[in-house]
N, C-alpha and C positions, 0 to 999 in steps of 0.2 A: 371557542368553537364547539364545546361540549353539547350545547343545546341543539346544534345543527347536525353534528355527526350522528347522533342517535335517532335523528328524525327521519321518517319516511318522507322523502321530498316529492313523491308522486302527486299527492294532493296539491302541493304548491305549484308544481309544473302545470297541472290541469287548470288551476285558478289563473295562472299567468297567461296561459294560452287563450282561455276564454275572455279574460280582461282585455287582451290585445285585440281580439276579434271584435268585441263590442266597440272598442276605441276606433277601430278602422271603419266601422259602419256609421256610428253616430258622432264620432269626433270627441268624445269625452268618456268619463266613467272608468277608465283603466285604474287610476289610483284608488278610486272608490271601491271597486270590486276587489282589487288585490289587497288593500289594507284590511277590509272587512273579512275577507277570506283568510288571510294570514293570521289575523287575530285569533282564529279558532285554534291555531297550532303554535303560535309564538307569543311572547310577551309584547306589550304594546310598543315599547321602544325598538325592539328588534324588527317588528312587523313594518313599521314606517321606514326604518333605515334601509330595509331591503327593497322598498319600492321607489325610493327617491330617484336613483339613477335610471332605472327602466322607464319611469314616467318622463324624465327629462329627455331621453333619447327619442321616445315616441312622440313627444310634443314637437321636437325639432323637425322630425320627418313629416309630421302632419302639416306643418306650415309651408312645406315645399309646394310650389305651384303658383305662388303670387309673384308678379313682376315687381321690379324695383319701384316703379311708379305706384303700384297698388300698395306696396309695403309702406312707402312714404305717406300715402294718404291714410293708411291705418294708424300710424303713429300720430299724424296730425289730428285726426278726428278723435282719438281715444287716449290722448296723452295723460289726462287727469286720472282716468281709470288705471292706466299702467303704473303711474307713479305711486298712487295710493295702494294699489294691490301689492306691489313689490314691498313697500314699506310695512304694510300690515302683516304680510306673510312672515317677514323677517322678525319683526318685533314679537308677534304672538307665538312664534315657534319656540321662543325662550321659555314659554309657560306650558309647553307640551305635556309635561308630566303632572301638571296641577289640575287642569280641566278634566272633568270626568267624561268617559266614553258615553255614558247614558245621556248626558246633556247634549253632546254632539249629535247623536243619532236622532234624538227627539226633535231638535230644531231643524235638522236637515229634512226629516220626514214632513214637518209642517210646511217648509218651503216648497218641497216637491208637490205636495197635494194641493197647495194653493195655486201653483202654476197649472197643474192638471185640471183644476176646476175651471180656470179661465179658458183653457184650450178646448176641453170637452163640451163646455156649455156654449161655445161659439163666441165668447167674449174676446175681443181683440183690443190690444193696447199698443200704442206706438210711442216710443221714447226718442226724441230728436237726438241726432248725433252730437249736436252742440250743447246738450244739457249737461253742464259740469256737475250740477247737484246730483243727478242720478248716477253719473259716473263715479262720484265720490261715495255714494251710498252702496252701490254694488261692489266697488273696490274694497270698502271696509268689510262688508258681509263676506265676500269671497275670500279676502285675505285672512279674516278671523278663522274661518273653518279650514282654510288651506294651511295656516300655521300650526293648528293643533291636530290636524288629521291628514293633510295632504289632499283634501277633497274640496277643491274650489269649483268644481265643474257645474253643479246644478244652478247656483245663482248666476253664473256667467252665461250658461245656456239660455236661461230666462231672459237675460239682458240682450244677448245677440239676436234671439228670435224676435225681440220687440223692435228690431232695427230695419225690418223689411229687406234683409240681405238675400243674396242668392245662396244656394246650397254650397257652392264652392267657397264663397266668402265666409259663410258661417263656419265651415270646417277649417279653413286656413286662418281666419281671425282667432278662432279658439286655439289653434296650434301656436300662433305667435304669443298670445296672452299667457297660455299655460307655460310656454318655454320661459318667459320672463319670471313668472311666479315660481317655476321650478328652480331657477337660479337663486332666488331669494330663499327658498326652502333649503337648498344645499348649503348656502352660506350660514343660514340660521342654525341648522342642526350640526354643522361642523363646530360652530361656536358653542352650542349647548352641550356638545359631547355625545349626542345621540348617534351621529354618523361618524363611525370610525373607519380607518383604513381596512381593517379586517372585514367589516360588514360591507363596505363598498366593493371589495373583491368578491365576496360571496354573492353579491347581487348581479354579477356579470352574466351568469347563466340565465337569469330571469330577463335580462335585457334581450338576449338572443331569442328566447322563447316567446316573450310578449311581442317582439318585432315580427316574428313569423305569424302570430295570430293577427296582428294589425294589418299585415299585408293581405292575408286572406279576407279580412273584413273589408278592406278597401276595394278589393276586386268585387266582393259581394255588393257593396254599395253602388259601384259604378254600373252594375247591371240592373239596378232598380230605378223606378221613376221617383220624382220628388214626393209624391203622395205617400208611396211606400216608405220612403226615407223618414217622413214626418211621423208615420204610424209606428215605425220601429223605435224612434226616439221617445215617443210618448209611452210605449210599452216598457222600454228600458227604465224610464223614470218611475213608472208605476211599480215595477218590481223592486226597485231600489227603496221606494217609500215603504212598501210592505215589509221588506227586510229590516229596515231601521225600526219600524214599529215592533216587529218580532223581537229584535235585540233589546229594546227598551223593556218590553214585558218580561222577557226571560231573565233580565238583570234587574228586575224591579226591587230587589233587596239590596242592590249595590248603589250607593250614592256617590 
């Protein structure tokens, strides 16, 4: 606990609150913001350990609102995505301390800016729900980055936005998918030794703080129209992409 006792936790509280708010508005990016922010103050393994349980709780609450029938349809339509995502997150999490942070940030930035290019230029693409190939591709990509950083959001956002779903479905489907991925991450990092009982207990305050932020973000989202929701999502992705590029440049000497 020495690393935590001597630390001014005020920045971590603010990061958690903001991450929860963004999660409430756009339905993703909480682990992305928390992990990136915590890395400024904590070692990589401590940073991810502290966000695992807050992310899991936030994902469960986000999935609330779907009926039993809608939930069954979700699992029927996206079963391949779910299975591959879960497996990839668990397996890749065992290599968490091997893959470099610079590589993660660079690849995520590329994914985000490619998506933004399609959105801002007006190019639309549609992936059929029955396409098992694309479910496998996005499951592998999301699972890979989820396993090494807990950040599976951007690829899955790109996928679900290609499905012509309603705003409610996009939010709830993300919540269900992220909850399943979070379970894989919990199991994977318990097995890898990254998530200890001590760190799990230390993450409890961040569960409460991020949940408060998520509630505020949800209220904010429900007061906005669909167009504003889409613009906020694109803006959030753009800022994340810029942040990742900045991290790559600032760590250019670190391989």
